[in-house]
C-alpha positions as CSV (number, residue, x, y, z in Angstrom):
1,M,-123.8,61.9,21.8
2,K,-122.1,59.1,24.1
3,I,-121.6,55.6,23.5
4,I,-120.4,53.5,26.1
5,N,-118.1,50.2,24.5
6,V,-118.0,47.4,26.7
7,V,-114.8,45.0,26.5
8,G,-114.2,42.4,28.9
9,A,-112.3,39.2,26.9
10,R,-109.4,39.1,24.3
11,P,-111.5,39.0,21.3
12,Q,-113.6,42.0,22.1
13,F,-110.5,44.4,22.4
14,V,-109.8,43.7,18.7
15,K,-113.3,44.3,17.8
16,A,-113.5,47.4,20.2
17,A,-110.4,48.7,18.3
18,V,-111.8,48.3,15.1
19,V,-114.9,50.4,16.4
20,S,-112.5,53.0,17.8
21,R,-111.2,53.9,14.8
22,A,-114.3,53.9,13.1
23,I,-115.6,56.6,16.0
24,Q,-112.5,58.5,15.3
25,S,-112.9,58.6,11.7
26,H,-116.6,59.7,12.2
27,N,-115.4,62.3,14.6
28,Q,-112.9,63.9,11.9
29,N,-115.8,63.9,9.3
30,N,-118.9,65.1,11.4
31,A,-119.8,67.9,13.1
32,E,-121.4,66.2,15.9
33,K,-119.0,64.3,17.3
34,I,-119.5,60.7,19.4
35,N,-118.1,60.4,22.9
36,E,-116.7,57.2,23.2
37,I,-116.1,55.7,26.9
38,I,-114.4,52.7,27.1
39,V,-115.6,50.4,30.1
40,H,-112.7,47.1,30.7
41,T,-114.6,44.7,33.0
42,G,-111.3,42.8,33.8
43,Q,-112.6,39.4,32.3
44,H,-109.3,38.9,31.1
45,F,-106.7,40.4,33.3
46,D,-103.4,38.7,32.2
47,S,-101.3,41.6,30.7
48,N,-100.9,39.3,27.5
49,M,-104.7,39.1,27.3
50,S,-105.4,42.8,27.9
51,D,-102.9,45.3,28.3
52,V,-101.1,44.4,24.9
53,F,-104.2,44.7,23.1
54,F,-104.8,48.4,24.3
55,E,-101.0,49.2,23.2
56,Q,-100.6,47.4,19.8
57,L,-104.1,48.1,18.6
58,S,-103.9,51.8,19.6
59,I,-107.2,51.5,21.6
60,P,-108.3,54.3,23.8
61,K,-107.5,53.7,27.6
62,P,-110.5,52.2,29.5
63,S,-112.3,54.9,31.4
64,Y,-113.4,52.5,34.0
65,N,-111.9,49.0,34.7
66,L,-114.3,46.9,36.9
67,Q,-111.5,44.6,37.8
68,V,-113.9,41.4,38.0
69,N,-112.3,38.4,37.2
70,Q,-111.3,34.8,38.8
71,C,-114.9,34.0,40.0
72,S,-118.2,31.7,39.1
73,H,-120.3,32.9,36.1
74,A,-122.9,33.9,38.6
75,Q,-120.6,36.0,40.8
76,M,-118.8,37.6,37.8
77,T,-122.3,38.6,36.1
78,A,-123.4,40.1,39.2
79,Q,-120.4,42.0,40.2
80,I,-120.1,43.6,37.0
81,M,-124.0,44.5,36.6
82,Q,-123.2,45.9,40.2
83,K,-120.4,48.2,39.3
84,F,-121.9,48.7,35.6
85,E,-125.1,50.2,36.8
86,A,-123.3,53.2,38.9
87,I,-121.8,53.9,35.5
88,L,-124.7,54.0,33.8
89,I,-126.1,56.5,36.5
90,Q,-122.9,58.7,36.1
91,E,-122.3,58.6,32.4
92,A,-126.2,58.6,31.5
93,P,-125.1,56.9,27.7
94,D,-127.1,57.4,24.6
95,C,-126.2,53.8,23.8
96,I,-124.3,51.0,25.0
97,I,-122.0,48.3,22.3
98,V,-121.5,44.9,23.5
99,Y,-119.7,42.1,21.4
100,G,-120.3,38.4,21.3
101,D,-121.0,36.0,24.2
102,T,-119.1,36.8,27.1
103,N,-120.4,37.0,30.7
104,S,-119.2,40.7,30.4
105,T,-121.7,41.2,27.5
106,I,-124.8,39.6,29.2
107,A,-124.1,41.3,32.1
108,A,-123.8,45.1,30.6
109,A,-126.7,44.4,28.4
110,L,-128.9,43.1,31.5
111,T,-127.9,46.1,33.4
112,A,-128.7,48.6,30.2
113,V,-132.1,47.0,29.2
114,K,-133.3,47.4,33.0
115,M,-132.4,51.2,32.8
116,H,-134.0,51.5,29.3
117,I,-130.6,52.6,27.4
118,P,-130.3,51.3,24.0
119,I,-128.0,48.2,23.6
120,A,-126.3,47.7,20.3
121,H,-125.2,44.1,20.0
122,I,-122.1,43.3,17.7
123,E,-122.3,39.7,16.6
124,A,-125.9,39.4,17.2
125,G,-127.9,36.1,16.0
126,L,-125.0,33.5,16.2
127,R,-126.2,30.0,17.4
128,S,-124.4,26.8,18.3
129,Y,-127.8,25.3,19.6
130,N,-125.8,23.9,22.1
131,R,-127.4,25.5,25.6
132,K,-124.7,23.4,27.7
133,M,-122.6,26.1,26.4
134,P,-122.5,29.2,28.6
135,E,-121.6,31.4,25.5
136,E,-125.0,30.1,23.8
137,I,-127.2,31.5,26.8
138,N,-125.5,34.6,26.9
139,R,-125.5,35.5,22.8
140,I,-129.6,34.3,23.1
141,L,-130.0,36.6,25.9
142,T,-128.4,39.5,24.9
143,D,-129.7,39.3,21.6
144,Q,-133.5,39.6,23.7
145,C,-132.5,42.4,25.4
146,S,-130.7,44.3,22.2
147,T,-132.1,47.1,20.5
148,Y,-129.8,47.3,17.3
149,L,-128.7,44.1,16.2
150,F,-125.7,43.9,13.8
151,A,-125.5,40.2,12.6
152,P,-122.3,39.3,10.9
153,T,-123.9,36.9,8.4
154,E,-127.0,35.8,6.4
155,Q,-127.6,32.9,8.6
156,A,-127.4,34.9,11.9
157,L,-129.8,37.2,10.4
158,Q,-132.1,34.5,9.4
159,N,-131.4,33.0,13.2
160,L,-132.9,36.3,14.2
161,R,-135.8,36.3,12.4
162,Q,-136.6,32.6,13.1
163,E,-136.7,34.2,16.8
164,G,-139.2,36.7,15.9
165,I,-136.3,39.3,16.2
166,T,-136.8,41.5,13.0
167,Q,-137.0,45.3,13.7
168,N,-133.2,46.9,13.6
169,T,-131.2,44.1,12.7
170,F,-128.6,45.0,10.3
171,M,-126.2,42.7,8.0
172,Y,-122.7,44.8,7.6
173,G,-120.2,41.7,7.9
174,D,-118.0,41.2,10.5
175,V,-115.8,43.8,12.2
176,M,-113.2,40.7,12.7
177,Q,-112.6,40.8,8.8
178,D,-112.0,44.4,9.1
179,A,-109.5,43.8,12.3
180,V,-107.9,41.5,9.8
181,S,-107.5,43.8,7.1
182,Q,-106.0,46.8,9.3
183,F,-104.0,44.7,11.4
184,A,-102.2,42.2,9.1
185,M,-99.7,44.8,8.2
186,L,-98.8,45.7,11.4
187,T,-97.5,42.0,12.3
188,S,-94.3,42.6,10.6
189,S,-93.2,45.6,13.0
190,H,-93.6,44.0,16.0
191,G,-91.1,41.1,15.5
192,N,-91.1,38.1,13.5
193,V,-92.9,35.5,16.0
194,L,-91.6,32.4,13.8
195,N,-88.3,33.1,14.4
196,Q,-88.8,33.4,18.1
197,Y,-90.1,30.1,17.9
198,A,-88.2,28.4,15.3
199,V,-91.0,27.5,12.7
200,R,-90.9,28.3,9.0
201,P,-94.3,29.0,7.1
202,K,-96.4,26.3,6.5
203,Q,-94.1,23.8,8.5
204,Y,-96.4,24.1,11.8
205,V,-99.8,23.7,13.3
206,L,-101.1,26.3,15.6
207,C,-103.5,25.1,18.3
208,T,-105.7,27.3,20.8
209,L,-107.8,25.2,23.5
210,H,-109.7,27.1,26.3
211,R,-113.2,26.3,26.1
212,A,-115.4,25.4,28.8
213,H,-116.3,22.4,27.8
214,T,-112.5,21.2,27.0
215,L,-111.7,22.4,30.2
216,S,-114.8,20.6,32.4
217,S,-113.1,17.4,33.6
218,A,-109.6,15.8,33.8
219,T,-111.2,13.1,31.3
220,V,-111.9,15.4,28.8
221,L,-108.9,17.9,28.8
222,Q,-106.5,14.8,28.9
223,Q,-108.6,13.2,25.5
224,A,-107.8,16.8,24.2
225,I,-104.0,16.6,25.0
226,D,-103.6,13.4,23.6
227,C,-105.2,14.5,20.6
228,L,-102.7,17.3,20.3
229,A,-100.0,14.7,21.3
230,W,-100.9,12.7,17.7
231,I,-100.6,15.9,15.8
232,A,-97.2,16.7,17.7
233,G,-96.3,13.5,16.5
234,Q,-96.7,14.3,12.6
235,T,-95.3,18.1,12.7
236,T,-94.8,20.7,15.0
237,L,-97.7,21.9,17.0
238,L,-97.6,25.5,18.7
239,L,-99.9,26.0,21.6
240,P,-100.2,29.5,23.2
241,L,-101.7,28.3,26.7
242,H,-104.2,30.3,27.8
243,P,-104.3,31.2,31.7
244,A,-107.9,29.1,32.3
245,T,-106.2,26.1,30.8
246,H,-102.8,26.6,32.6
247,N,-104.9,26.5,35.5
248,K,-106.9,23.4,34.9
249,L,-103.8,21.4,34.2
250,K,-102.4,22.2,37.4
251,E,-105.7,21.3,39.2
252,Y,-106.3,18.6,37.2
253,G,-102.5,17.1,37.6
254,I,-101.8,17.0,34.0
255,S,-98.5,17.0,32.4
256,L,-98.2,18.5,28.7
257,P,-96.2,16.3,26.9
258,D,-92.6,17.3,25.6
259,S,-93.7,17.2,22.0
260,L,-96.0,20.1,22.5
261,T,-94.0,23.8,21.8
262,V,-95.9,25.6,24.4
263,T,-95.9,29.4,24.4
264,A,-97.3,32.1,26.9
265,P,-100.5,33.8,25.6
266,L,-99.8,35.7,22.7
267,S,-100.8,39.4,21.5
268,Y,-103.2,39.5,18.8
269,L,-100.6,40.6,16.1
270,E,-98.5,37.4,16.7
271,M,-101.5,35.3,16.7
272,L,-102.5,37.2,13.2
273,E,-98.7,36.1,12.1
274,L,-99.2,32.7,13.2
275,E,-102.5,32.1,12.1
276,S,-101.8,33.3,8.4
277,N,-98.2,31.2,8.3
278,A,-99.9,27.8,9.5
279,S,-100.4,25.0,7.4
280,F,-104.0,24.2,9.7
281,I,-105.1,25.5,13.1
282,V,-106.6,23.3,15.7
283,T,-108.9,24.9,18.1
284,D,-112.3,25.0,20.4
285,S,-112.5,28.4,19.6
286,G,-115.1,30.1,18.0
287,G,-112.9,33.3,16.9
288,V,-109.9,31.6,15.8
289,Q,-112.4,29.3,13.7
290,K,-113.2,32.1,11.6
291,E,-110.0,34.3,11.6
292,A,-108.3,30.8,10.0
293,Y,-111.1,31.0,7.3
294,M,-110.3,34.8,6.8
295,H,-106.4,33.9,6.2
296,K,-107.6,31.2,3.7
297,I,-106.2,28.5,6.3
298,P,-108.1,25.1,6.6
299,C,-109.1,24.4,10.4
300,I,-110.0,21.5,12.6
301,T,-112.5,22.3,15.3
302,M,-112.5,20.1,18.3
303,R,-116.1,20.7,19.1
304,D,-119.4,19.2,18.0
305,E,-121.1,22.3,16.7
306,T,-120.2,25.7,15.4
307,E,-121.8,29.1,15.5
308,W,-119.8,29.8,12.2
309,V,-121.6,27.3,10.2
310,E,-120.8,29.2,7.1
311,T,-117.0,28.2,7.5
312,L,-118.1,24.4,7.2
313,E,-118.9,24.9,3.7
314,N,-116.1,23.5,0.8
315,G,-114.5,21.8,4.2
316,W,-112.5,25.0,5.1
317,N,-113.3,24.0,8.7
318,T,-114.2,20.5,10.2
319,L,-116.1,19.5,13.2
320,T,-114.3,16.7,14.9
321,G,-115.3,16.9,18.4
322,I,-112.5,15.6,20.8
323,N,-112.1,12.4,18.8
324,L,-108.7,11.3,17.5
325,N,-110.3,8.8,15.1
326,K,-112.0,12.1,13.5
327,I,-108.7,13.9,13.8
328,Q,-107.0,11.8,12.0
329,T,-109.2,11.5,9.1
330,A,-109.5,15.2,8.9
331,W,-105.8,15.4,8.9
332,T,-105.4,13.0,5.8
333,Q,-108.1,15.2,4.3
334,I,-106.8,18.2,4.8
335,H,-103.2,17.2,3.0
336,S,-105.1,16.8,-0.1
337,F,-107.2,19.8,0.4
338,N,-108.0,22.3,-2.5
339,A,-111.5,24.0,-2.3
340,P,-112.9,27.4,-3.5
341,W,-112.7,30.5,-1.2
342,N,-115.5,33.0,-0.9
343,P,-115.3,36.0,0.9
344,L,-118.2,35.5,3.8
345,Y,-117.4,38.3,6.0
346,G,-117.8,41.7,4.2
347,D,-115.5,44.4,2.6
348,G,-113.7,45.4,5.5
349,D,-115.9,48.4,6.4
350,C,-118.4,46.8,8.6
351,A,-117.4,49.0,12.0
352,D,-117.9,52.1,9.7
353,K,-121.5,50.9,8.5
354,I,-122.3,50.5,12.0
355,I,-121.1,53.6,13.5
356,R,-123.0,55.4,10.4
357,C,-126.1,53.4,11.6
358,L,-126.0,54.0,15.3
359,H,-125.4,57.7,14.6
360,Q,-128.2,58.2,12.5
361,K,-130.5,55.7,14.8
362,L,-129.5,57.8,18.0
363,H,-129.0,61.3,16.4
364,H,-131.0,64.0,18.5
């Protein structure tokens, strides 16, 4: 049995690492092996956004790297489709696995569905209900194309049902919970990143900023930076700078204030260490909101909506948009925060269940 695992962006490398481990475990315990082929679209090409993940997380080296990056949504999607089609013709897989909501995901799904190749979508059913987000369009269309839909939460499963998608839908939890459980123990062996940036546990805020809306204009990005500057006036703020954000700051001629502690993009293990030790997290990223919850760290999300709605329960995550008044209010509330925490994302064995399910469904 042959499965193609499609990755392109930083969070997908982490998810693929967990799934690859589950495939390796399956192959050790079953007579019929799964031949895994990893296709890297090249969407994230910076070494800290890509290569280091394969090294640290022991992901098998990609069989193909399409090297598609630094172009518009349409160009990226089209180029990936064109190159991926040739791979599908050559490899003739039994199934492809795609993750989340990136251009790599929709491009691979569109290519496979037109060639009648089954698609397994991990993180199916997520909805922010903001159609201006390219990610929202990608995830809706990918779900429509997919054969097997693995929803990470009950809400995601309900979203699929409301859209009439009821066949071959499953909820086993979230592969990112697997990753946090499996890789947290590795962080100490890769050097103490807290010492590197001279911060102490619970004495700093960790921030990520790269969502398309945040970068959409000089005005919006400047407002976001002003919000971070206010937080940095209250405590130490660490900002690992995403390449896309770096490029837009340069393009708009915006300078980062000296009060921000800016770092290069960090490896997943470094991010895990900083997330788990932060006093709280500020982000516009979907995945970081969820990781904050998994680490039991309160989060302020600089967006007006979230696809991870369950993180809002009990106040663990607060939506503020890029609005300083709302951020200041959330800041005050976080400092008296004491709410119950419930495990929302499974028991850390999601990937094993997904591979068992796919093996059963695709078994010839």
